[in-house]
C-alpha positions as CSV (number, residue, x, y, z in Angstrom):
1,X,106.4,150.2,109.3
2,X,105.5,148.0,112.3
3,X,107.3,144.7,112.6
4,X,105.4,141.5,112.9
5,X,108.0,138.9,114.1
6,X,105.6,136.0,114.2
7,X,104.5,136.6,110.6
8,X,108.1,137.1,109.5
9,X,109.1,133.8,111.0
10,X,106.1,132.0,109.3
11,X,106.9,133.5,105.9
12,X,110.6,132.5,106.3
13,X,109.7,128.9,107.3
14,X,107.5,128.6,104.3
15,X,110.1,129.9,101.9
16,X,112.7,127.5,103.4
17,X,110.5,124.5,103.0
18,X,110.9,122.3,99.9
19,X,109.7,119.1,98.3
20,X,111.7,117.0,95.9
21,X,110.0,114.1,94.2
22,X,110.8,111.5,91.7
23,X,109.2,108.5,89.8
24,X,111.1,105.7,88.1
25,X,110.3,102.3,86.7
26,X,112.3,99.3,85.8
27,X,112.3,95.5,86.1
28,X,115.3,95.6,88.5
29,X,115.1,97.5,91.8
30,X,118.6,98.9,91.2
31,X,117.6,100.4,87.9
32,X,114.6,102.1,89.6
33,X,116.8,103.4,92.4
34,X,119.3,104.8,89.9
35,X,116.5,106.6,88.1
36,X,115.2,108.1,91.3
37,X,118.7,109.4,92.3
38,X,119.2,110.9,88.8
39,X,115.9,112.8,89.0
40,X,116.4,114.1,92.6
41,X,120.0,115.2,91.9
42,X,121.9,116.8,94.7
43,X,119.8,118.4,97.5
44,X,120.2,119.2,101.1
45,X,119.1,116.8,103.9
46,X,115.4,116.2,104.1
47,X,113.4,115.9,107.3
48,X,111.3,113.1,105.9
49,X,111.6,110.7,103.0
50,X,108.4,108.9,101.8
51,X,109.0,105.8,99.7
52,X,106.3,103.9,97.8
53,X,107.3,100.8,95.9
54,X,105.3,98.4,93.6
55,X,104.6,95.0,95.0
56,X,106.7,93.7,92.0
57,X,109.8,94.6,94.2
58,X,108.5,92.6,97.2
59,X,111.3,90.1,97.2
60,X,114.0,92.9,97.1
61,X,112.2,95.1,99.6
62,X,114.9,94.7,102.4
63,X,117.5,96.2,100.0
64,X,115.4,99.3,99.1
65,X,116.0,101.7,102.0
66,X,119.7,100.9,102.4
67,X,120.2,101.5,98.6
68,X,118.5,104.9,98.9
69,X,120.3,105.9,102.1
70,X,123.7,105.4,100.4
71,X,122.8,108.2,98.0
72,X,120.1,110.4,99.6
73,X,120.0,112.1,102.9
74,X,116.9,112.2,105.2
75,X,116.4,112.2,108.9
76,X,113.4,109.8,108.8
77,X,112.3,107.2,106.2
78,X,108.8,105.9,105.9
79,X,106.7,104.1,103.3
80,X,105.2,100.9,102.0
81,X,104.5,98.5,99.2
82,X,101.6,99.4,97.0
83,X,99.5,97.6,94.4
84,X,100.7,100.5,92.2
85,X,102.5,103.7,92.9
86,X,101.8,107.4,92.4
87,X,104.5,109.9,91.6
88,X,105.6,112.9,89.7
89,X,108.0,112.6,86.7
90,X,111.0,114.9,86.0
91,X,108.7,116.8,83.6
92,X,106.4,117.7,86.5
93,X,103.6,115.5,85.3
94,X,102.0,113.3,88.0
95,X,101.4,109.6,87.1
96,X,99.5,106.6,88.4
97,X,101.5,103.4,87.5
98,X,99.4,100.4,88.3
99,X,100.6,97.6,86.0
100,X,104.4,98.0,86.0
101,X,107.2,97.9,88.6
102,X,107.8,101.4,89.8
103,X,109.3,103.4,92.6
104,X,108.2,106.8,94.0
105,X,110.3,108.8,96.4
106,X,109.5,112.2,98.0
107,X,111.9,114.2,100.1
108,X,110.3,116.9,102.4
109,X,112.1,119.7,104.2
110,X,109.7,121.1,106.9
111,X,111.4,123.9,108.9
112,X,109.5,124.6,112.1
113,X,107.9,121.2,112.2
114,X,108.6,118.3,114.6
115,X,108.5,114.9,112.9
116,X,108.1,111.9,115.3
117,X,108.3,108.5,113.5
118,X,106.9,105.4,115.2
119,X,106.6,101.7,114.5
120,X,104.1,99.4,116.2
121,X,104.1,95.6,116.1
122,X,100.3,95.5,115.6
123,X,99.8,92.8,118.3
124,X,99.3,93.2,122.1
125,X,97.4,96.5,121.6
126,X,96.3,98.4,124.7
127,X,92.7,98.2,125.8
128,X,90.3,100.6,124.1
129,X,88.3,100.9,127.3
130,X,91.4,101.9,129.3
131,X,93.3,105.1,129.6
132,X,95.2,106.7,126.6
133,X,98.6,106.5,128.3
134,X,99.4,102.9,127.1
135,X,98.8,104.0,123.5
136,X,101.0,107.1,124.0
137,X,103.6,104.8,125.5
138,X,103.7,102.5,122.5
139,X,104.0,105.4,120.1
140,X,106.5,107.2,122.3
141,X,105.1,110.7,122.0
142,X,102.7,112.8,124.0
143,X,99.5,114.0,122.3
144,X,99.9,117.8,123.0
145,X,100.3,119.8,119.8
146,X,100.1,116.8,117.5
147,X,97.9,117.9,114.6
148,X,98.7,115.3,111.9
149,X,99.6,111.6,111.4
150,X,100.7,109.5,108.4
151,X,99.9,105.9,109.0
152,X,100.6,102.7,107.0
153,X,99.5,99.3,108.2
154,X,100.7,95.8,107.1
155,X,97.9,93.8,105.5
156,X,98.7,90.8,107.8
157,X,98.1,92.8,110.9
158,X,95.3,91.7,113.3
159,X,92.7,94.1,114.8
160,X,93.3,96.8,112.2
161,X,90.1,98.7,113.2
162,X,91.1,98.5,116.9
163,X,94.6,100.0,116.0
164,X,92.9,102.9,114.1
165,X,90.4,103.5,116.9
166,X,93.2,103.4,119.6
167,X,95.3,106.0,117.7
168,X,92.2,108.2,117.3
169,X,91.7,107.8,121.1
170,X,95.3,108.7,121.9
171,X,95.7,111.5,119.4
172,X,92.2,113.0,119.0
173,X,93.3,116.2,117.4
174,X,95.5,114.6,114.7
175,X,94.3,114.3,111.1
176,X,95.2,110.8,110.1
177,X,95.8,109.8,106.4
178,X,97.4,106.6,105.0
179,X,96.5,103.1,103.9
180,X,96.9,99.3,104.1
181,X,99.9,98.2,102.2
182,X,99.9,95.6,99.4
183,X,100.1,91.9,100.2
184,X,102.8,89.6,98.7
185,X,104.3,86.2,99.2
186,X,107.8,87.1,100.4
187,X,108.8,86.2,104.0
188,X,108.7,89.7,105.4
189,X,106.3,92.6,105.9
190,X,105.1,95.3,103.5
191,X,106.2,98.4,105.5
192,X,109.3,100.6,105.2
193,X,110.7,102.4,108.3
194,X,114.1,103.7,109.2
195,X,115.2,106.4,111.6
196,X,119.0,106.9,111.2
197,X,119.0,109.6,114.0
198,X,117.7,107.2,116.6
199,X,119.8,104.9,118.8
200,X,119.0,101.3,119.4
201,X,116.9,102.4,122.4
202,X,115.6,105.9,122.3
203,X,114.1,107.5,125.4
204,X,110.4,107.9,125.4
205,X,109.1,111.5,125.5
206,X,106.1,110.4,127.6
207,X,107.0,110.8,131.3
208,X,107.0,107.5,133.1
209,X,106.9,105.3,130.0
210,X,109.4,102.7,128.8
211,X,111.9,103.5,126.0
212,X,111.0,102.8,122.4
213,X,113.1,100.4,120.5
214,X,114.5,101.0,117.0
215,X,114.6,97.7,115.1
216,X,117.6,97.6,112.7
217,X,115.6,96.1,109.8
218,X,114.0,98.6,107.5
219,X,111.1,96.2,106.6
220,X,108.3,95.9,109.1
221,X,105.0,94.3,109.8
222,X,102.4,95.9,112.1
223,X,102.1,99.6,111.5
224,X,104.5,102.5,110.9
225,X,103.8,106.2,110.7
226,X,104.9,109.7,111.8
227,X,103.4,112.4,113.9
228,X,103.7,116.1,113.0
229,X,103.7,119.1,115.2
230,X,104.5,122.7,114.6
231,X,104.6,124.6,111.3
232,X,103.7,121.9,108.8
233,X,101.0,119.3,108.8
234,X,98.3,117.6,106.7
235,X,94.9,118.6,105.4
236,X,92.7,115.5,104.6
237,X,90.4,115.1,101.6
238,X,88.5,111.9,101.4
239,X,86.7,111.1,98.1
240,X,84.5,108.0,98.4
241,X,83.5,108.0,94.8
242,X,79.7,107.6,95.2
243,X,76.6,109.6,94.7
244,X,73.4,109.1,96.7
245,X,70.1,107.7,95.3
246,X,66.8,108.0,97.0
247,X,65.9,109.6,100.3
248,X,67.7,109.6,103.6
249,X,66.3,106.8,105.7
250,X,66.4,106.1,109.5
251,X,67.3,102.7,110.9
252,X,64.4,101.4,113.0
253,X,65.6,97.9,113.6
254,X,69.1,96.5,113.5
255,X,71.1,93.5,114.8
256,X,74.9,94.0,114.7
257,X,75.6,94.7,111.0
258,X,72.1,93.7,109.7
259,X,69.5,96.4,109.0
260,X,66.0,94.9,109.4
261,X,63.8,97.9,109.1
262,X,64.1,101.5,107.9
263,X,61.7,104.5,107.9
264,X,61.0,107.6,105.8
265,X,58.8,109.9,107.8
266,X,56.1,107.8,109.3
267,X,56.4,105.0,106.8
268,X,58.3,101.9,107.9
269,X,59.5,99.0,105.6
270,X,62.4,96.7,105.0
271,X,65.5,98.0,103.3
272,X,64.9,95.9,100.2
273,X,61.3,97.4,99.9
274,X,62.7,100.9,100.2
275,X,65.3,100.1,97.5
276,X,62.6,98.7,95.2
277,X,60.8,102.0,95.4
278,X,63.9,103.9,94.6
279,X,64.6,101.7,91.5
280,X,61.3,102.8,89.9
281,X,62.7,106.4,89.8
282,X,66.1,105.4,88.2
283,X,67.1,105.4,84.6
284,X,67.7,102.0,82.8
285,X,71.4,102.7,82.9
286,X,71.3,103.4,86.7
287,X,69.3,100.2,87.3
288,X,72.1,98.3,85.6
289,X,74.6,99.9,87.8
290,X,72.7,98.8,90.9
291,X,73.5,95.2,90.0
292,X,77.2,95.6,90.9
293,X,77.8,99.1,92.1
294,X,75.3,99.6,95.0
295,X,76.5,100.7,98.4
296,X,75.1,102.0,101.6
297,X,76.0,105.4,103.1
298,X,76.0,105.2,106.9
299,X,75.4,108.6,108.6
300,X,78.1,109.6,111.0
301,X,76.8,112.8,112.5
302,X,74.5,115.7,111.9
303,X,77.4,117.9,110.7
304,X,77.4,119.2,107.1
305,X,79.2,117.2,104.4
306,X,82.7,118.5,103.6
307,X,81.7,118.4,99.9
308,X,79.3,121.2,100.5
309,X,76.1,119.4,101.6
310,X,73.2,121.3,103.1
311,X,73.5,122.4,106.7
312,X,72.4,119.6,109.0
313,X,72.8,116.8,106.4
314,X,74.9,113.8,107.8
315,X,78.3,112.9,106.6
316,X,78.0,109.5,105.1
317,X,80.5,106.7,105.5
318,X,80.1,104.5,102.4
319,X,80.1,100.8,103.2
320,X,79.6,97.6,101.2
321,X,76.3,95.8,101.0
322,X,77.4,92.2,101.8
323,X,74.1,90.3,101.8
324,X,70.4,90.3,101.4
325,X,67.8,88.1,103.3
326,X,65.0,87.5,100.8
327,X,62.7,86.3,103.6
328,X,62.4,89.6,105.4
329,X,64.1,92.1,103.1
330,X,67.0,92.8,105.5
331,X,70.5,93.8,104.3
332,X,73.9,93.1,105.8
333,X,76.3,96.0,105.8
334,X,80.1,96.1,106.2
335,X,79.6,98.2,109.4
336,X,78.0,97.7,112.8
337,X,74.7,99.4,112.7
338,X,72.5,101.0,115.4
339,X,68.9,102.1,115.7
340,X,68.4,105.8,114.9
341,X,71.3,106.0,112.4
342,X,70.6,107.7,109.1
343,X,71.4,105.7,105.9
344,X,71.2,106.4,102.1
345,X,71.8,104.1,99.2
346,X,74.7,105.1,97.0
347,X,75.8,104.3,93.4
348,X,79.5,104.2,92.4
349,X,80.6,105.1,88.9
350,X,83.4,107.0,87.2
351,X,81.3,110.2,86.5
352,X,80.2,110.5,90.1
353,X,83.7,109.9,91.3
354,X,85.2,112.6,89.1
355,X,82.5,115.1,90.1
356,X,82.9,114.4,93.9
357,X,86.7,114.6,93.7
358,X,86.6,117.9,91.8
359,X,84.1,119.4,94.3
360,X,86.4,118.4,97.2
361,X,89.6,119.6,95.6
362,X,88.0,122.9,94.7
363,X,87.1,123.5,98.4
364,X,90.6,122.5,99.4
365,X,92.2,124.9,96.8
366,X,90.1,127.7,98.3
367,X,91.4,127.0,101.8
368,X,95.0,126.2,100.9
369,X,95.9,127.2,97.3
370,X,99.6,126.3,97.5
371,X,100.3,123.0,99.3
372,X,103.9,121.8,99.5
373,X,102.9,118.3,98.3
374,X,99.9,116.1,97.8
375,X,99.9,112.5,99.0
376,X,97.4,110.1,97.5
377,X,96.3,106.7,98.9
378,X,93.8,105.2,96.4
379,X,92.0,102.0,96.4
380,X,93.1,99.2,94.0
381,X,89.5,99.4,92.7
382,X,90.0,102.9,91.4
383,X,92.5,103.8,88.7
384,X,91.9,102.4,85.2
385,X,89.4,99.9,86.5
386,X,87.1,102.7,87.5
387,X,87.9,105.5,85.1
388,X,88.8,103.4,82.0
389,X,91.9,105.6,81.6
390,X,95.1,106.2,83.5
391,X,95.7,109.0,86.0
392,X,92.0,109.4,86.9
393,X,92.6,110.8,90.4
394,X,95.9,112.7,89.9
395,X,94.7,114.6,86.8
396,X,91.9,116.5,88.7
397,X,94.4,117.3,91.4
398,X,96.9,118.7,88.8
399,X,94.1,120.9,87.4
400,X,93.5,122.4,90.9
401,X,97.1,122.4,92.0
402,X,99.3,122.6,88.9
403,X,102.5,123.2,90.7
404,X,102.1,120.7,93.5
405,X,104.0,117.4,93.3
406,X,101.9,114.3,93.9
407,X,103.1,110.9,95.4
408,X,101.5,107.9,97.0
409,X,100.3,104.3,96.5
410,X,97.4,102.1,95.6
411,X,96.3,100.4,98.8
412,X,94.2,97.5,100.0
413,X,92.2,99.9,102.2
414,X,92.5,103.7,102.7
415,X,92.6,105.7,106.0
416,X,91.0,109.0,106.3
417,X,88.6,111.1,108.4
418,X,84.8,111.3,108.1
419,X,82.9,113.4,110.6
420,X,85.9,113.8,112.8
421,X,86.8,110.1,113.2
422,X,89.3,108.1,111.2
423,X,87.9,105.2,109.2
424,X,89.2,102.4,107.0
425,X,87.6,102.9,103.6
426,X,87.3,101.0,100.3
427,X,87.1,102.3,96.7
428,X,88.3,105.7,98.1
429,X,90.9,108.2,97.3
430,X,92.3,109.5,100.6
431,X,94.4,112.6,100.2
432,X,96.9,114.3,102.5
433,X,97.9,117.8,101.5
434,X,101.1,119.0,103.2
435,X,100.4,122.6,104.2
436,X,101.7,125.3,106.5
437,X,100.0,125.3,109.9
438,X,99.4,128.3,112.2
């Protein structure tokens, strides 16, 4: 039989990879840490430890990583505070814990992958109109071969959208998944970062750039994350939780984030007039939903929707409607608008969210049926507030991936790609599936 060395190495790497995950709750941080350690037991050193803690532990956050490092081994530590946490119990059942102090820890062994952690102060960002090198310099890693990025941002950071755009610019091939950490009143940040293998000043891997500095504190502001190269990376699934109503419209007049006029074919009218025509075709229940669950989908490209939309239909970025001018029927949108863009009104409800998520997960299961882990970054507006019951996002994932551990956090904004660019979302479930690459 002919030998296939490359295939054999890939199979061996996948068999050597592992994920250990634990979920614990308790009023005291030490009790939660003890519960995590009991569940994880003795295991070899991990390449990456992901830690998500409830905002209830904010005052004790500086103690968290040191407590875990005393009893668990990992080359890199990364995580954040969440408005709630997502994790997998010892029984293998994934849970979303929104209203109680809880801690979720996931250890990943990723043979054949390169993990490059980074921490940015979030201020003094490079110019978006300049070259990419200053961004690479701040992160401390060249872009070649980087296919995945986990990214967590402190809620007090300035210019969050500029930060996201800059990292997209510097690492255009990297799928980026993450979220905005939970806010709190303690006198420190919301991000967790530790790199025990790094010295106080680690040489930059970008030729001609300054060294990157490792700050001793494990609690950070700004942004933290990690880049992935090689055999393991992330597949992103972004579920925005809405369904379209009415036709796709074209923007005919716009000023900044205000849409003044739209068209359908040859007919032009104000956005409010277009919406009024749509309302006549809705059921009474749908018209009630419009009062507090109406959004606008903003077309990002002419590519097909990942959820299986028809060829040529735009991928929509769902944005808030933040105001209406009754004088001219204009609407203000939580996004800068431009003439020629396609838009479509959207309704958000539990049934639509479940249906969309199941469609997206089914597509992902066909492409990668056995991910090593699933990372969920869900909006604080989802969970029980949207579904009426607990575990509304993790249960569909368990149905499609029954053996896959799930971990993550409830965020104040979720990061994930739409039409090839990374965006900051709301009311969204942004998933990162840890899968073998190449």
